[in-house]
Residue frames as a rotation matrix with the C-alpha (Angstrom) as fourth column:
MET 1
0.564 0.826 -0.005 0.00
0.826 -0.564 -0.003 0.00
-0.006 -0.002 -1.000 0.00
PHE 2
0.894 -0.387 -0.227 2.79
-0.344 -0.916 0.208 2.45
-0.288 -0.108 -0.951 0.95
ALA 3
0.685 -0.728 -0.034 6.04
0.436 0.447 -0.781 2.08
0.584 0.520 0.623 -0.99
TYR 4
-0.485 -0.802 -0.348 7.75
0.806 -0.255 -0.534 4.74
0.340 -0.539 0.770 1.08
ILE 5
0.753 0.634 -0.178 6.99
0.652 -0.681 0.334 7.78
0.091 -0.368 -0.926 3.23
LYS 6
-0.396 -0.854 0.337 8.93
0.776 -0.508 -0.375 11.01
0.492 0.113 0.863 2.93
GLY 7
0.639 0.626 0.446 8.47
0.267 -0.725 0.635 13.76
0.721 -0.287 -0.630 5.48
THR 8
-0.050 -0.624 0.780 9.77
-0.603 -0.604 -0.522 15.45
0.796 -0.496 -0.346 8.60
VAL 9
-0.288 -0.133 -0.948 10.92
0.546 0.791 -0.277 13.37
0.787 -0.597 -0.155 11.58
GLU 10
0.185 0.479 0.858 8.81
-0.435 -0.743 0.509 14.54
0.881 -0.467 0.072 14.54
ASP 11
0.595 -0.015 0.803 9.76
-0.781 0.224 0.583 11.91
-0.189 -0.974 0.122 17.10
ILE 12
-0.025 -0.640 -0.768 12.49
-0.466 0.687 -0.557 9.29
0.884 0.344 -0.315 17.62
ASN 13
0.471 0.148 0.869 12.20
-0.867 0.256 0.427 6.51
-0.159 -0.955 0.249 20.19
GLU 14
-0.403 -0.750 0.524 13.80
-0.658 0.635 0.403 3.11
-0.635 -0.182 -0.750 20.86
ASN 15
-0.118 0.438 0.891 11.23
0.341 0.861 -0.378 1.31
-0.933 0.259 -0.251 18.66
GLY 16
-0.047 0.141 0.989 10.96
0.999 0.014 0.045 3.68
-0.008 0.990 -0.141 15.73
ILE 17
-0.930 -0.277 -0.240 10.12
0.260 -0.960 0.104 7.15
-0.259 0.034 0.965 14.52
VAL 18
0.246 0.968 -0.046 7.17
0.646 -0.199 -0.737 9.40
-0.723 0.152 -0.674 13.72
ILE 19
-0.853 -0.466 0.233 7.23
0.470 -0.495 0.731 11.07
-0.225 0.733 0.641 10.31
GLU 20
0.074 0.867 -0.494 4.86
0.173 -0.499 -0.849 13.88
-0.982 -0.022 -0.187 9.46
SER 21
-0.924 -0.277 0.264 3.89
0.288 -0.048 0.956 13.92
-0.252 0.960 0.125 5.80
ASN 22
-0.625 0.704 0.337 1.06
0.057 -0.389 0.920 16.06
0.778 0.594 0.202 4.40
ASP 23
-0.325 0.444 0.835 -0.16
-0.844 -0.535 -0.044 16.88
0.427 -0.719 0.549 7.93
ILE 24
0.826 0.508 -0.245 -0.37
-0.351 0.803 0.481 13.18
0.441 -0.311 0.842 8.87
GLY 25
-0.014 -0.836 0.549 1.89
-0.998 0.045 0.044 11.66
-0.061 -0.547 -0.835 11.52
PHE 26
0.600 0.138 -0.788 2.98
-0.380 0.916 -0.129 8.14
0.704 0.377 0.602 10.63
ASP 27
0.393 -0.432 0.812 4.11
-0.822 0.231 0.521 6.00
-0.413 -0.872 -0.264 13.59
ILE 28
0.631 -0.255 -0.733 6.70
-0.505 0.582 -0.637 3.68
0.589 0.772 0.238 12.06
LEU 29
0.783 -0.428 0.451 8.42
-0.147 0.577 0.803 0.72
-0.604 -0.696 0.389 13.76
CYS 30
0.761 -0.528 -0.377 11.98
-0.570 -0.269 -0.776 0.76
0.308 0.806 -0.505 12.45
SER 31
0.635 -0.692 -0.342 15.22
0.659 0.717 -0.228 -1.09
0.403 -0.080 0.912 12.24
ARG 32
0.420 -0.554 -0.719 18.27
0.598 -0.427 0.678 0.32
-0.683 -0.714 0.152 14.07
ALA 33
-0.521 -0.643 0.562 19.61
0.842 -0.277 0.463 1.58
-0.142 0.714 0.685 10.71
VAL 34
0.060 0.638 0.768 16.64
0.592 -0.642 0.487 3.93
0.804 0.425 -0.416 10.33
ILE 35
0.859 0.328 -0.392 16.62
0.501 -0.385 0.775 5.04
0.104 -0.863 -0.495 13.96
SER 36
0.176 -0.888 -0.425 20.36
0.710 -0.185 0.680 5.79
-0.682 -0.422 0.598 14.02
SER 37
-0.689 -0.465 0.556 20.17
0.725 -0.448 0.523 7.83
0.006 0.764 0.646 10.81
ALA 38
0.307 0.892 0.332 17.06
0.797 -0.432 0.423 9.82
0.520 0.135 -0.843 11.79
ASP 39
-0.864 -0.493 -0.103 17.47
0.479 -0.740 -0.473 13.48
0.157 -0.458 0.875 12.80
LEU 40
-0.124 0.860 -0.495 14.69
0.842 -0.173 -0.511 15.27
-0.525 -0.480 -0.703 14.65
HIS 41
0.457 0.507 -0.731 12.89
0.079 -0.841 -0.535 17.92
-0.886 0.186 -0.425 12.57
LYS 42
-0.535 -0.617 -0.576 14.82
-0.604 -0.198 0.772 16.93
-0.591 0.761 -0.267 9.43
GLU 43
0.436 0.714 -0.548 13.34
-0.893 0.265 -0.365 15.42
-0.115 0.648 0.753 6.27
MET 44
-0.617 -0.602 0.507 13.71
-0.537 0.793 0.288 11.69
-0.575 -0.094 -0.812 5.79
LYS 45
0.117 0.596 -0.794 12.58
-0.924 0.358 0.133 9.03
0.364 0.719 0.593 3.33
VAL 46
-0.540 -0.221 0.812 11.70
-0.619 0.758 -0.206 5.62
-0.570 -0.614 -0.546 4.75
TYR 47
-0.545 0.351 -0.761 10.74
-0.523 0.567 0.636 2.52
0.655 0.745 -0.125 2.74
THR 48
-0.414 0.512 0.753 7.78
-0.871 0.019 -0.492 0.87
-0.266 -0.859 0.438 4.34
HIS 49
-0.768 0.324 -0.552 5.90
0.065 0.897 0.437 -2.39
0.637 0.300 -0.711 4.82
LEU 50
-0.268 0.780 0.566 2.31
-0.930 -0.362 0.060 -2.37
0.252 -0.511 0.822 6.09
ASN 51
-0.928 -0.027 -0.370 1.51
0.059 0.974 -0.219 -5.38
0.367 -0.225 -0.903 8.25
VAL 52
-0.263 0.929 0.260 -2.21
-0.863 -0.347 0.368 -6.06
0.432 -0.128 0.893 8.63
LYS 53
-0.950 0.106 -0.295 -3.71
0.220 0.895 -0.388 -8.41
0.223 -0.433 -0.873 11.23
GLU 54
-0.137 0.987 -0.082 -7.28
0.767 0.158 0.622 -8.82
0.627 0.022 -0.779 12.39
ASP 55
0.702 0.454 -0.549 -6.80
0.713 -0.453 0.536 -6.54
-0.005 -0.767 -0.642 15.37
ASP 56
0.339 -0.672 -0.658 -3.82
0.188 -0.637 0.747 -4.41
-0.922 -0.377 -0.090 14.32
MET 57
0.836 -0.255 0.485 -2.20
0.465 -0.139 -0.874 -2.47
0.290 0.957 0.002 11.48
SER 58
0.548 -0.727 -0.413 1.48
0.210 -0.358 0.910 -1.68
-0.809 -0.586 -0.044 11.89
LEU 59
0.953 -0.302 -0.015 3.84
-0.128 -0.358 -0.925 0.23
0.274 0.884 -0.380 9.63
PHE 60
0.557 -0.830 0.022 7.46
0.507 0.361 0.783 -0.93
-0.658 -0.425 0.622 9.49
GLY 61
0.939 -0.209 -0.273 10.23
-0.330 -0.774 -0.541 1.27
-0.098 0.598 -0.795 8.11
PHE 62
0.538 -0.769 0.345 13.57
0.698 0.636 0.329 0.52
-0.473 0.063 0.879 6.43
ILE 63
0.027 -0.668 -0.744 16.60
-0.021 -0.744 0.668 2.45
-0.999 -0.002 -0.034 5.30
ASP 64
-0.537 -0.191 -0.822 16.41
-0.795 -0.214 0.568 1.11
-0.284 0.958 -0.037 1.72
LYS 65
0.381 0.756 -0.532 14.65
-0.896 0.445 -0.010 -1.39
0.229 0.480 0.847 -0.55
GLU 66
-0.205 -0.547 -0.811 17.19
-0.298 0.825 -0.481 -4.12
0.932 0.143 -0.332 0.18
GLU 67
-0.953 -0.097 0.289 16.57
-0.301 0.154 -0.941 -4.00
0.047 -0.983 -0.176 3.94
ARG 68
-0.109 0.988 0.112 12.84
-0.903 -0.051 -0.426 -4.20
-0.415 -0.148 0.898 3.25
ARG 69
0.247 0.150 -0.957 13.37
-0.737 0.670 -0.085 -7.16
0.629 0.727 0.276 0.90
ILE 70
-0.678 -0.574 -0.459 15.25
-0.112 0.698 -0.707 -9.08
0.726 -0.428 -0.538 3.58
PHE 71
-0.749 0.504 0.431 12.57
-0.574 -0.169 -0.801 -8.20
-0.330 -0.847 0.416 6.14
ARG 72
0.239 0.911 -0.337 9.91
-0.965 0.185 -0.184 -9.65
-0.105 0.369 0.923 3.83
LEU 73
-0.056 -0.338 -0.940 11.98
-0.398 0.871 -0.289 -12.81
0.916 0.358 -0.183 3.35
LEU 74
-0.925 -0.372 0.071 12.28
-0.189 0.292 -0.938 -13.15
0.328 -0.881 -0.341 7.12
ILE 75
-0.457 0.814 0.359 8.56
-0.732 -0.115 -0.672 -12.80
-0.505 -0.570 0.648 7.83
GLY 76
0.287 0.510 -0.811 7.93
-0.873 0.488 -0.002 -15.49
0.394 0.708 0.585 5.23
ILE 77
-0.601 -0.582 -0.548 9.73
-0.244 0.786 -0.568 -17.96
0.761 -0.208 -0.614 7.50
SER 78
0.399 0.793 -0.460 7.57
0.197 0.416 0.888 -20.07
0.896 -0.445 0.010 9.80
GLY 79
0.377 -0.171 -0.910 7.83
0.918 0.197 0.343 -18.86
0.121 -0.965 0.231 13.39
ILE 80
-0.696 -0.637 -0.331 9.06
0.661 -0.749 0.053 -15.35
-0.282 -0.182 0.942 12.58
GLY 81
0.495 0.869 0.021 6.67
0.843 -0.474 -0.253 -12.43
-0.210 0.142 -0.967 12.78
PRO 82
0.607 -0.219 0.764 7.35
0.336 -0.800 -0.496 -8.80
0.720 0.558 -0.413 11.87
LYS 83
0.820 -0.304 0.485 8.72
-0.563 -0.582 0.587 -7.93
0.103 -0.754 -0.648 15.32
GLY 84
0.633 -0.620 0.464 11.04
0.224 0.720 0.656 -10.95
-0.741 -0.311 0.595 15.27
ALA 85
0.467 -0.427 0.774 12.28
0.868 0.051 -0.495 -9.99
0.172 0.903 0.394 11.82
LEU 86
0.709 -0.167 0.685 12.88
-0.093 -0.985 -0.143 -6.42
0.699 0.037 -0.714 13.00
ALA 87
0.845 -0.417 0.335 14.75
-0.341 0.063 0.938 -7.74
-0.412 -0.907 -0.089 16.05
ILE 88
0.483 -0.679 0.552 17.10
0.740 0.654 0.156 -9.67
-0.467 0.333 0.819 13.73
LEU 89
0.367 -0.307 0.878 17.69
0.714 -0.512 -0.478 -6.60
0.596 0.802 0.031 11.56
SER 90
0.780 -0.082 0.620 18.33
-0.365 -0.864 0.345 -4.50
0.508 -0.496 -0.704 14.66
THR 91
0.778 -0.530 0.337 20.86
-0.087 0.440 0.894 -7.01
-0.622 -0.725 0.296 16.03
LEU 92
-0.148 -0.799 0.583 22.78
0.656 0.362 0.662 -7.65
-0.740 0.481 0.470 12.81
SER 93
-0.243 0.019 -0.970 23.49
-0.611 -0.780 0.138 -5.32
-0.754 0.626 0.202 9.93
LEU 94
0.748 0.562 -0.353 22.34
-0.609 0.371 -0.701 -6.52
-0.263 0.740 0.620 6.52
ASP 95
0.222 -0.751 -0.622 25.82
-0.705 0.318 -0.635 -7.71
0.674 0.579 -0.458 5.59
GLU 96
-0.664 -0.440 0.604 26.30
-0.746 0.438 -0.501 -9.43
-0.044 -0.784 -0.619 8.95
LEU 97
0.171 0.815 0.553 22.99
-0.579 0.537 -0.613 -11.25
-0.797 -0.216 0.564 8.52
LYS 98
0.786 0.116 -0.608 23.84
-0.608 0.330 -0.722 -12.31
0.117 0.937 0.330 4.97
MET 99
-0.220 -0.941 -0.256 27.27
-0.744 0.332 -0.580 -13.55
0.631 0.063 -0.773 6.03
ALA 100
-0.504 0.108 0.857 25.68
-0.726 0.483 -0.489 -15.43
-0.467 -0.869 -0.165 8.95
VAL 101
0.610 0.785 0.108 23.29
-0.547 0.516 -0.659 -17.16
-0.573 0.343 0.744 6.53
ILE 102
0.611 -0.428 -0.666 26.01
-0.622 0.260 -0.738 -18.02
0.489 0.866 -0.108 4.02
SER 103
-0.446 -0.893 -0.068 28.39
-0.591 0.350 -0.727 -19.32
0.673 -0.284 -0.683 6.70
GLU 104
0.188 0.660 -0.727 25.56
0.210 0.696 0.687 -21.06
0.960 -0.281 -0.008 8.60
ASP 105
-0.859 -0.509 -0.063 26.37
0.224 -0.261 -0.939 -19.01
0.461 -0.820 0.338 11.70
TYR 106
0.072 0.997 -0.010 22.96
0.381 -0.018 0.924 -19.46
0.922 -0.070 -0.381 13.33
LYS 107
-0.037 -0.151 -0.988 24.41
0.999 -0.014 -0.036 -18.50
-0.009 -0.988 0.152 16.73
ALA 108
-0.946 -0.319 -0.068 24.85
0.313 -0.946 0.082 -14.92
-0.090 0.056 0.994 15.53
ILE 109
-0.528 0.822 0.212 21.20
-0.120 -0.319 0.940 -14.82
0.841 0.471 0.267 14.43
SER 110
0.152 0.625 -0.766 19.98
0.674 0.501 0.543 -16.32
0.723 -0.599 -0.345 17.71
LYS 111
-0.736 -0.459 -0.498 21.38
0.676 -0.523 -0.518 -13.28
-0.023 -0.718 0.696 19.58
ALA 112
-0.692 0.558 0.458 18.35
-0.212 -0.763 0.611 -11.31
0.690 0.326 0.646 18.37
ASN 113
-0.776 0.443 0.449 15.70
-0.545 -0.115 -0.830 -10.75
-0.316 -0.889 0.331 21.02
GLY 114
0.174 0.950 0.260 13.06
-0.693 0.306 -0.653 -13.51
-0.700 -0.067 0.711 20.91
ILE 115
0.540 -0.062 -0.840 14.92
-0.733 0.456 -0.505 -15.65
0.414 0.888 0.201 18.36
GLY 116
0.577 -0.285 0.765 15.86
-0.462 0.658 0.594 -19.10
-0.673 -0.697 0.248 19.64
THR 117
-0.464 -0.874 0.142 18.37
-0.431 0.363 0.826 -21.55
-0.774 0.322 -0.546 18.22
LYS 118
-0.334 0.394 0.856 15.81
0.638 0.763 -0.102 -23.55
-0.694 0.512 -0.506 16.23
THR 119
0.761 0.634 -0.135 14.33
0.371 -0.596 -0.712 -20.43
-0.532 0.492 -0.689 14.67
ALA 120
0.312 -0.751 -0.582 17.80
-0.662 -0.611 0.434 -19.14
-0.681 0.249 -0.688 13.81
GLN 121
-0.620 -0.520 0.588 18.63
-0.006 0.752 0.659 -22.46
-0.785 0.405 -0.470 12.15
ARG 122
0.189 0.800 0.570 15.39
0.763 0.246 -0.598 -22.15
-0.618 0.548 -0.563 10.15
VAL 123
0.736 0.006 -0.677 16.50
-0.239 -0.933 -0.268 -18.69
-0.633 0.359 -0.685 8.98
VAL 124
-0.307 -0.940 -0.151 19.76
-0.606 0.071 0.792 -20.15
-0.734 0.335 -0.591 7.68
ILE 125
-0.569 0.130 0.812 18.01
0.447 0.878 0.173 -23.05
-0.690 0.461 -0.558 5.90
ASP 126
0.406 0.884 0.233 15.25
0.710 -0.144 -0.689 -20.90
-0.575 0.445 -0.686 4.35
LEU 127
0.816 -0.050 -0.575 17.44
-0.229 -0.943 -0.242 -18.00
-0.530 0.330 -0.781 3.23
LYS 128
-0.048 -0.968 0.245 20.54
0.013 0.244 0.970 -19.84
-0.999 0.049 0.001 2.06
ASP 129
-0.320 -0.043 0.946 19.22
0.872 0.376 0.312 -20.28
-0.369 0.925 -0.083 -1.49
LYS 130
0.685 0.649 0.331 17.95
0.722 -0.666 -0.188 -16.68
0.098 0.368 -0.925 -1.60
ILE 131
0.872 -0.463 -0.157 21.15
-0.377 -0.841 0.388 -14.91
-0.312 -0.279 -0.908 -0.52
GLY 132
0.723 -0.679 0.125 24.50
0.624 0.565 -0.540 -15.16
0.296 0.468 0.833 -2.27
ILE 133
0.005 -0.833 -0.553 27.97
0.868 -0.271 0.416 -13.79
-0.497 -0.482 0.722 -1.58
ALA 134
-0.602 -0.230 0.765 27.39
0.697 -0.619 0.363 -11.25
0.390 0.751 0.532 -4.36
ASP 135
0.434 0.861 0.266 24.66
0.522 -0.481 0.705 -9.66
0.735 -0.167 -0.658 -2.22
ILE 136
0.585 -0.252 -0.771 27.19
0.752 -0.188 0.632 -8.58
-0.304 -0.949 0.080 0.40
SER 137
0.825 -0.189 0.533 28.64
0.175 -0.811 -0.559 -5.08
0.538 0.554 -0.636 0.14
PHE 138
0.122 -0.756 -0.643 30.94
0.972 0.222 -0.076 -4.94
0.200 -0.615 0.762 3.19
ASN 139
-0.120 -0.205 0.971 30.52
0.269 -0.949 -0.167 -1.16
0.956 0.241 0.169 3.12
ASN 140
0.723 0.458 0.517 29.11
-0.338 -0.418 0.843 -0.93
0.602 -0.785 -0.148 6.65
GLU 141
0.915 -0.362 -0.178 31.64
0.372 0.585 0.721 -3.26
-0.156 -0.726 0.670 8.24
LEU 142
-0.009 -0.989 0.148 34.71
0.976 0.023 0.215 -1.92
-0.216 0.146 0.965 6.48
ASP 143
0.797 0.327 -0.508 34.60
0.304 -0.944 -0.130 1.81
-0.522 -0.051 -0.852 7.01
GLY 144
0.339 -0.679 -0.652 36.65
-0.581 -0.695 0.422 3.72
-0.740 0.236 -0.630 4.51
LEU 145
-0.090 -0.337 0.937 36.93
0.512 0.792 0.334 0.88
-0.854 0.510 0.102 2.01
GLN 146
-0.358 -0.117 -0.926 37.85
-0.508 -0.808 0.298 2.64
-0.784 0.577 0.230 -1.22
GLU 147
0.618 0.742 -0.262 36.16
-0.587 0.213 -0.781 2.01
-0.523 0.636 0.567 -4.53
ASN 148
0.299 -0.552 -0.778 39.31
-0.843 0.229 -0.486 0.63
0.447 0.802 -0.397 -6.12
VAL 149
-0.625 -0.467 0.625 39.63
-0.724 0.646 -0.242 -2.14
-0.291 -0.604 -0.742 -3.54
SER 150
-0.476 0.439 -0.762 38.40
-0.423 0.646 0.636 -5.47
0.771 0.625 -0.121 -4.77
ASN 151
0.166 0.632 0.757 35.57
-0.986 0.126 0.111 -6.79
-0.026 -0.765 0.644 -2.62
ASP 152
0.716 0.072 -0.694 36.51
-0.281 0.940 -0.192 -10.23
0.639 0.332 0.694 -3.93
ASN 153
-0.348 -0.918 -0.188 39.70
-0.063 0.223 -0.973 -10.17
0.935 -0.327 -0.135 -1.83
ILE 154
-0.591 0.218 0.777 37.74
-0.802 -0.266 -0.535 -9.34
0.090 -0.939 0.333 1.31
THR 155
0.476 0.878 -0.045 35.03
-0.876 0.478 0.056 -11.89
0.071 0.012 0.997 0.49
ASP 156
0.464 -0.358 -0.810 37.51
-0.149 0.870 -0.469 -14.68
0.873 0.339 0.351 -0.21
THR 157
-0.652 -0.740 0.167 39.43
-0.240 -0.007 -0.971 -13.96
0.719 -0.673 -0.173 2.98
VAL 158
-0.280 0.642 0.713 36.24
-0.956 -0.120 -0.268 -13.97
-0.086 -0.757 0.648 5.08
MET 159
0.695 0.605 -0.389 35.09
-0.659 0.752 -0.009 -17.24
0.287 0.263 0.921 3.53
ALA 160
0.024 -0.777 -0.629 38.48
-0.059 0.627 -0.776 -18.79
0.998 0.055 -0.031 4.18
LEU 161
-0.792 -0.309 0.527 38.32
-0.488 -0.200 -0.850 -17.75
0.368 -0.930 0.008 7.84
VAL 162
0.145 0.930 0.338 34.76
-0.987 0.162 -0.020 -19.04
-0.073 -0.331 0.941 8.16
SER 163
0.625 0.066 -0.778 35.88
-0.360 0.908 -0.212 -22.41
0.693 0.413 0.591 6.79
LEU 164
-0.447 -0.850 -0.278 38.52
0.011 0.306 -0.952 -22.46
0.895 -0.429 -0.127 9.57
GLY 165
-0.188 0.488 -0.852 35.79
0.880 0.468 0.075 -22.10
0.436 -0.736 -0.518 12.18
TYR 166
-0.887 -0.127 -0.445 35.72
0.334 -0.842 -0.425 -18.35
-0.320 -0.525 0.789 12.81
SER 167
0.170 0.984 -0.042 32.44
0.731 -0.155 -0.664 -16.43
-0.660 0.082 -0.746 12.69
ASN 168
0.168 -0.057 0.984 31.85
0.885 -0.431 -0.176 -13.98
0.434 0.901 -0.022 9.87
THR 169
0.940 0.218 0.263 31.63
0.086 -0.896 0.436 -11.11
0.330 -0.387 -0.861 12.35
GLN 170
0.643 -0.764 -0.057 34.97
0.138 0.043 0.990 -12.03
-0.754 -0.644 0.133 13.95
ALA 171
0.027 -0.631 0.775 36.55
0.944 0.271 0.187 -12.34
-0.328 0.727 0.603 10.52
LEU 172
0.436 0.218 0.873 35.36
0.641 -0.756 -0.131 -8.91
0.631 0.617 -0.469 9.36
GLN 173
0.998 -0.033 0.062 36.35
-0.067 -0.697 0.714 -7.19
0.020 -0.716 -0.698 12.59
THR 174
0.451 -0.887 0.097 39.83
0.326 0.265 0.907 -8.71
-0.831 -0.378 0.409 12.53
ILE 175
0.155 -0.349 0.924 40.43
0.986 -0.010 -0.169 -7.88
0.068 0.937 0.343 8.86
LYS 176
0.804 0.241 0.543 39.86
0.262 -0.964 0.040 -4.21
0.533 0.110 -0.839 9.76
LYS 177
0.878 -0.477 -0.023 42.71
-0.131 -0.286 0.949 -4.41
-0.460 -0.831 -0.314 12.28
VAL 178
0.297 -0.793 0.532 45.26
0.834 0.487 0.259 -5.47
-0.464 0.367 0.806 9.67
PRO 179
0.094 -0.326 -0.941 47.39
-0.164 -0.937 0.308 -2.45
-0.982 0.125 -0.142 8.61
GLY 180
-0.592 -0.363 -0.719 47.12
-0.693 -0.227 0.685 -1.94
-0.412 0.904 -0.117 4.85
TYR 181
-0.432 0.462 0.775 44.29
0.252 0.887 -0.388 -4.50
-0.866 0.028 -0.499 4.42
LYS 182
0.481 0.713 -0.509 42.80
-0.260 -0.439 -0.860 -2.36
-0.837 0.546 -0.026 1.65
ASP 183
0.359 -0.433 -0.827 45.66
-0.931 -0.228 -0.285 -3.12
-0.065 0.872 -0.485 -0.73
MET 184
-0.490 -0.645 0.586 46.39
-0.655 0.716 0.241 -6.77
-0.575 -0.266 -0.774 0.12
GLN 185
-0.304 0.326 -0.895 45.84
-0.662 0.603 0.445 -9.85
0.685 0.728 0.033 -1.98
VAL 186
0.656 0.752 -0.060 43.91
-0.495 0.489 0.718 -12.73
0.569 -0.442 0.693 -0.45
GLU 187
0.444 -0.515 -0.734 46.86
0.489 0.825 -0.284 -14.90
0.751 -0.233 0.618 0.54
LYS 188
-0.653 -0.739 0.165 48.70
0.318 -0.465 -0.826 -12.13
0.687 -0.487 0.539 2.41
LEU 189
-0.288 0.632 0.720 45.51
-0.715 -0.642 0.277 -10.75
0.637 -0.435 0.636 3.94
LEU 190
0.709 0.537 -0.456 44.54
-0.174 0.761 0.625 -14.19
0.683 -0.364 0.633 5.24
LYS 191
0.056 -0.803 -0.593 48.01
0.685 0.463 -0.562 -14.72
0.726 -0.375 0.576 6.73
GLU 192
-0.785 -0.379 0.491 48.02
0.000 -0.792 -0.611 -11.32
0.620 -0.479 0.621 8.46
THR 193
0.081 0.902 0.425 44.46
-0.735 -0.234 0.637 -11.70
0.673 -0.364 0.644 9.72
LEU 194
0.634 0.106 -0.766 45.27
0.242 0.914 0.327 -15.09
0.735 -0.392 0.554 11.26
LYS 195
-0.484 -0.855 -0.187 48.19
0.544 -0.127 -0.830 -13.49
0.686 -0.503 0.526 13.12
LYS 196
-0.624 0.307 0.718 45.78
-0.528 -0.844 -0.098 -10.95
0.576 -0.440 0.689 14.61
ILE 197
0.480 0.868 -0.123 43.27
-0.536 0.401 0.743 -13.61
0.694 -0.291 0.658 15.62
MET 198
0.518 -0.368 -0.772 45.92
0.575 0.818 -0.004 -15.79
0.633 -0.442 0.635 17.25
């Protein structure tokens, strides 16, 4: 029904924001990405999903179309409602969630409020064929990554570390600690990252 809402942010709280658009205040439940980027009394565009139940209509807001797409994939999984999906997206960034699915790191997903181990495993199983390594940008995790740096090097290094038993989150965080990681080839980056982990 609503593709997006663009207007002035009139309120920010721990669960979401209120946007005034055309003299109507929309109470929107949001992911942490939306809440952290919202500025009071500034204009903002939020992509939305309207959830309709017999006794309730709730509007959920997302920073972009991709976050909304993942949210809709999550609520399509048995046992996950809109609030559970939002909890996952507020615990993990999009790239962290995608890496967790690809590397079958269900423990990272189960850290979300209200998401147990079995539900997290279901997320991995259901989304694994819908999310690929090409969907991961690494832009949020690797601050300052320049355009001329090959994401393939980062991706290959992360996957190598995951295959050695490290979580995707640990791999990404440790790569950032390697001096000069932006210009390294996979083999050297993997070697230096392992030194940091050990």
